[in-house]
N, C-alpha and C positions, 0 to 999 in steps of 0.2 A: 178209613179203609186199613185196617190190619197188615201190615205186611210180612211174607214171610223169609225167613232166617237167613241168611249167606247161606248156599250150599256149594262146595267145591265138585266140579266133574272131573274125574278123573281117569275115566272109560272110554270108550265108545259111543259115539252117542246114545246108538240104541242098538240093540240084541239084531240080529235076526235069523230067522227059522233057517236051522239047517240042510232043508230041502230047494231052498230058494237057486232057479236057475242059473247058469251061469252070467248070462245077458242082465241077471239084476242086482249080483252082483258086483258087476264091474258098477253098475250107474252108482250104485252105492260108494263102492271106494273113490270114485268119481267126486261124487256130493260131495263124501267127506273130508278129500283132498280141494275142494275150492273151501265148504266153509272151515276147514283148516287155518287160509291163507286171510281170516277175519270176513269174510264175504259172508252175510248173512240177509241180506236182501234178497226178492226174487231176481231182480232185476242186472244184480251183480252177482248171482246164482248163473242166471242164463250164460251170462256173460262170461263166466270163471267155466261154466263147462263146455261153451262154443271154442274157447281157445286151448282147453285140451282135449282137441279133438271127437268128447263125442259128442255120438249122435242123440237124437228122438228113437224114437223105438219104427218110426218109419222111412227113418235114413235119413231124417232130414234135419239140420243144426235144431238145436232148443229151440226155441220162443218160451212169452211168458205164460203162452196159455197150452205149451205143450209138457209145461215143467208142472203147472196144476196139473193136469189131466192124469200125469204120471206120480205123483204125490198122494192126487187124492184115492187115483185106483192103491196105490201103494197100504195107503192107510187104513181101505175098507177094508 
C-alpha cells in the first residue's frame, strides 16, 4: 500500500459556502472548536458539543445518531 506524503494543514478544516444560514455557521464553529481540543472520534465530538451547550437541530442534546445525520446532511 502506498502512503501519501505528510501534509501540514495550516488553515481551517473546510471551507464554507458564503450563503450558509447562521445556525449552520454556529454548528461549524462549535464543531471546529471541539476538534481543536484534539477530539476527533464521534463519541468525543458529541461529548464536546454537549459540553459547549450546542444543541442538535431539534433543540435536544447531541447524540451519535443526530451528529451522524447532521454531518451526512451537510456532506451531501
